[in-house]
C-alpha positions as CSV (number, residue, x, y, z in Angstrom):
1,M,0.0,0.0,0.0
2,T,2.9,2.4,0.8
3,A,4.2,1.9,-2.8
4,A,0.8,3.0,-4.2
5,F,0.7,6.2,-2.1
6,L,4.4,6.9,-3.0
7,S,3.4,6.5,-6.7
8,L,0.6,9.0,-6.2
9,L,3.0,11.5,-4.5
10,A,5.5,11.1,-7.4
11,T,2.7,11.9,-9.9
12,L,1.7,15.0,-7.9
13,T,5.3,16.1,-7.7
14,I,5.8,15.7,-11.5
15,S,2.6,17.7,-12.1
16,L,3.9,20.5,-9.9
17,V,7.2,20.6,-11.7
18,V,5.5,20.6,-15.1
19,T,3.3,23.5,-14.2
20,R,6.3,25.4,-12.8
21,V,8.2,24.9,-16.0
22,A,5.2,26.1,-18.0
23,T,4.8,29.1,-15.7
24,V,8.4,30.2,-16.4
25,A,7.9,29.5,-20.2
26,F,4.7,31.7,-20.2
27,M,6.6,34.4,-18.3
28,A,9.3,34.2,-21.0
29,T,6.7,35.4,-23.5
30,G,5.9,38.5,-21.4
31,M,3.1,37.3,-19.1
32,S,3.1,38.4,-15.5
33,R,3.8,35.7,-12.8
34,E,0.2,35.5,-11.6
35,S,-1.2,35.3,-15.1
36,A,1.4,32.7,-16.2
37,R,0.8,30.5,-13.1
38,F,-3.0,30.7,-13.6
39,Q,-2.9,29.8,-17.3
40,A,-0.4,27.0,-16.7
41,R,-2.6,25.4,-14.1
42,S,-5.7,26.0,-16.2
43,A,-4.2,24.3,-19.3
44,F,-2.7,21.4,-17.3
45,T,-6.0,20.6,-15.5
46,G,-8.1,21.2,-18.6
47,V,-10.2,23.9,-16.9
48,G,-10.8,26.6,-19.4
49,Y,-11.8,30.2,-18.7
50,T,-13.0,32.7,-21.3
51,T,-10.8,35.7,-20.3
52,V,-8.7,38.2,-22.0
53,E,-5.6,36.3,-20.7
54,A,-6.9,33.1,-22.2
55,E,-7.4,34.8,-25.5
56,S,-3.8,36.2,-25.3
57,V,-2.6,32.6,-25.0
58,V,-4.7,31.3,-27.9
59,N,-3.7,34.2,-30.2
60,H,0.1,33.9,-29.4
61,P,1.8,31.0,-31.3
62,V,4.4,30.2,-28.6
63,R,1.9,30.4,-25.8
64,R,-0.5,28.3,-27.7
65,R,2.2,25.6,-28.3
66,I,3.0,25.6,-24.5
67,A,-0.7,25.3,-23.7
68,M,-1.1,22.3,-26.1
69,I,1.8,20.5,-24.5
70,L,0.3,21.2,-21.0
71,M,-3.1,19.8,-22.1
72,L,-1.5,16.6,-23.4
73,M,0.6,16.1,-20.3
74,G,-2.4,17.0,-18.1
75,N,-4.5,14.2,-19.7
76,L,-1.7,11.7,-19.2
77,G,-1.4,12.9,-15.6
78,V,-5.1,12.5,-14.9
79,A,-5.0,8.9,-16.3
80,T,-1.9,8.1,-14.1
81,V,-3.6,9.5,-11.0
82,A,-6.8,7.6,-11.7
83,G,-4.8,4.4,-12.1
84,T,-2.8,5.0,-8.9
85,V,-6.0,5.7,-6.9
86,M,-7.6,2.5,-8.2
87,L,-4.4,0.6,-7.2
88,S,-4.5,2.2,-3.7
89,V,-8.2,1.4,-3.3
90,G,-7.5,-2.2,-4.3
91,Q,-4.7,-2.5,-1.8
92,F,-6.7,-0.9,0.8
93,N,-9.5,-3.4,0.3
94,D,-7.0,-6.2,0.6
95,A,-6.1,-4.9,4.0
96,F,-9.6,-5.9,5.2
97,G,-11.0,-9.3,5.8
98,N,-14.4,-10.4,4.9
99,N,-15.7,-9.0,8.1
100,N,-14.0,-5.6,7.5
101,E,-11.3,-6.4,10.1
102,V,-8.0,-4.7,9.5
103,K,-5.3,-7.3,8.9
104,D,-2.3,-5.0,9.5
105,Y,-2.8,-1.6,11.2
106,T,0.9,-0.8,11.1
107,K,1.1,-0.9,7.3
108,L,-2.1,1.1,6.9
109,A,-0.9,3.8,9.4
110,T,2.5,4.0,7.8
111,A,1.1,4.4,4.3
112,L,-1.3,7.1,5.4
113,G,1.4,8.9,7.4
114,V,3.8,8.9,4.5
115,F,1.1,10.2,2.1
116,T,0.0,13.0,4.6
117,V,3.6,14.1,5.2
118,G,4.3,14.1,1.5
119,V,1.3,16.2,0.7
120,F,2.3,18.8,3.3
121,V,5.8,18.9,1.9
122,L,4.5,19.4,-1.6
123,I,2.2,22.2,-0.4
124,W,5.1,23.9,1.3
125,L,7.3,23.6,-1.8
126,A,4.5,25.0,-4.0
127,N,4.1,28.1,-1.8
128,S,7.7,28.7,-0.8
129,E,9.1,31.9,-2.4
130,W,12.7,30.7,-1.6
131,V,12.1,27.5,-3.6
132,E,10.3,29.4,-6.4
133,R,13.2,31.8,-7.0
134,R,15.8,29.1,-7.2
135,L,13.7,26.7,-9.2
136,N,12.8,29.5,-11.6
137,R,16.5,30.3,-12.1
138,I,17.2,26.6,-12.9
139,I,14.3,26.3,-15.3
140,S,15.2,29.6,-17.0
141,R,18.8,28.3,-17.6
142,A,17.4,25.1,-19.0
143,L,14.9,26.8,-21.3
144,R,17.6,29.2,-22.6
145,K,19.9,26.2,-23.3
146,Y,17.4,23.7,-24.8
147,T,14.7,25.9,-26.4
148,S,14.5,29.1,-28.5
149,L,12.4,31.0,-25.9
150,N,13.7,34.4,-24.8
151,V,13.5,33.6,-21.1
152,Q,13.2,36.8,-19.0
153,D,11.6,37.1,-15.6
154,Y,9.6,40.2,-16.5
155,V,8.1,40.3,-13.1
156,A,11.5,40.8,-11.5
157,L,12.6,43.2,-14.3
158,L,9.6,45.4,-13.9
159,H,9.3,45.1,-10.1
160,L,5.7,43.9,-10.1
161,A,5.4,44.1,-6.4
162,Q,3.9,46.5,-3.7
163,G,0.8,47.0,-5.8
164,Y,2.4,47.6,-9.2
165,V,1.0,45.6,-12.1
166,I,1.0,45.4,-15.9
167,S,-2.6,45.6,-16.9
168,E,-4.8,46.3,-20.0
169,L,-7.4,49.0,-20.0
170,R,-10.0,49.4,-22.7
171,V,-10.9,53.0,-23.6
172,E,-14.6,53.7,-24.0
173,P,-15.9,56.8,-25.9
174,E,-17.1,58.5,-22.7
175,D,-13.7,57.9,-20.9
176,W,-11.5,60.8,-19.8
177,L,-8.7,59.1,-21.8
178,S,-10.6,59.2,-25.1
179,N,-9.6,61.5,-28.0
180,K,-6.5,62.9,-26.3
181,T,-2.8,62.6,-27.0
182,L,-0.5,61.1,-24.4
183,M,1.1,64.5,-24.0
184,Q,-2.3,66.0,-23.1
185,L,-3.1,63.1,-20.7
186,A,0.3,63.5,-18.9
187,L,-0.2,60.1,-17.3
188,P,3.4,59.7,-16.0
189,Q,2.7,62.7,-13.7
190,E,0.2,60.5,-11.8
191,G,2.5,57.4,-11.9
192,V,1.1,55.6,-15.0
193,L,3.2,54.5,-17.9
194,V,1.7,53.5,-21.2
195,L,3.7,50.6,-22.6
196,G,1.7,50.0,-25.8
197,V,-1.6,50.8,-27.5
198,Q,-3.6,48.1,-29.3
199,R,-5.8,49.7,-31.9
200,K,-9.3,48.5,-32.6
201,G,-8.4,47.4,-36.1
202,G,-5.5,45.2,-34.9
203,K,-2.5,47.5,-35.2
204,Y,-0.2,47.6,-32.2
205,V,1.7,50.8,-31.2
206,G,4.7,49.9,-29.1
207,A,6.4,52.5,-26.9
208,P,4.0,55.2,-27.9
209,Q,5.2,58.8,-28.0
210,G,3.6,62.0,-26.7
211,G,1.8,62.7,-29.9
212,T,0.1,59.3,-30.0
213,M,-3.7,59.8,-30.0
214,I,-5.8,57.6,-27.7
215,R,-9.0,56.7,-29.6
216,P,-12.2,55.1,-28.5
217,Y,-12.0,51.3,-28.2
218,D,-8.2,51.3,-28.0
219,T,-6.7,48.9,-25.4
220,L,-3.8,50.4,-23.4
221,L,-1.1,48.3,-21.9
222,L,-0.3,50.1,-18.6
223,Y,2.3,49.8,-15.9
224,A,1.1,51.4,-12.6
225,D,-0.3,50.8,-9.2
226,Q,-3.3,48.6,-9.4
227,G,-5.5,51.1,-7.5
228,R,-4.5,53.9,-9.9
229,I,-5.4,51.8,-12.9
230,E,-8.8,50.9,-11.4
231,E,-9.5,54.6,-10.7
232,L,-8.4,55.6,-14.2
233,D,-10.7,53.0,-15.7
234,T,-13.7,54.7,-14.0
235,R,-12.6,58.3,-14.9
236,R,-15.0,60.0,-17.2
237,A,-14.5,62.9,-19.6
238,G,-15.3,66.4,-18.5
239,R,-14.4,68.7,-15.6
240,T,-14.8,65.9,-13.1
241,G,-12.2,63.8,-14.9
242,D,-9.8,66.7,-15.0
243,D,-10.2,67.3,-11.3
244,E,-9.6,63.6,-10.6
245,H,-6.4,63.8,-12.8
246,A,-5.2,66.8,-10.8
247,A,-5.8,65.0,-7.5
248,A,-4.0,61.9,-8.8
249,V,-1.0,64.1,-9.8
250,A,-0.9,65.7,-6.4
251,A,-1.1,62.3,-4.7
252,Q,1.8,61.0,-6.8
253,G,3.8,64.1,-5.9
254,H,3.3,63.4,-2.2
255,V,4.4,59.8,-2.7
256,E,7.5,60.8,-4.6
257,A,8.3,63.5,-1.9
258,K,8.0,60.9,0.8
259,E,10.2,58.4,-1.0
260,D,12.9,61.1,-1.5
261,A,12.7,62.0,2.2
262,E,13.1,58.4,3.2
263,E,16.1,58.0,0.8
264,R,17.8,61.0,2.3
265,V,17.2,59.7,5.8
266,G,18.6,56.3,4.7
267,V,21.7,57.9,3.3
């Protein structure tokens, strides 16, 4: 019985490693850590979600290939787990007599104990940032050596922490952002960087300049604090929107002043 439980633990371990490799591979294509982790687990388990992120996987040739491999391996993993569970159940039944009397309590307790400890260890490994950093480094090296992926930890490079995220924002006709140039919007003054503009017709404008016009139904790729992006998404055109922009600029100024003061104290 112990062998069956160990086999199940081995299958779970391999599944975790596979999804970890896929997460790093997705990150290499420009996805954030959380999005990459979610899409890797989604594809591996065969649980589909109709989201913008899922569409970005389907429409991207490299991400689509990664997802297809995950789906195949996920199906194999489910079959393996099912077979192992059936073997475990069979061995468990063998441990009982016709009158449901346990033949060997020691073997049963040992098997359950090993399985329980193994599950807790796997949970710790899956949630440990220390393990994640070192495992990601090893996986990144392997992907650079054996694949053509341009492996970069974009989360680390862009410092996606302390509330900062890369997010998409769709511009509606009534939005404050609509029908203005980036120079007029002055978004960096409130701590928002526009990394790209996806036009409605399919054209993508990377690293847009001050003269780039933001049109209705454009999708902006933004780097900023999550709360600031959410506020910007609800900001409507007119005097109220202008006042909210001014307030955001003032708030950003206070944040920068505080950070400067803390740096001077630290020095």
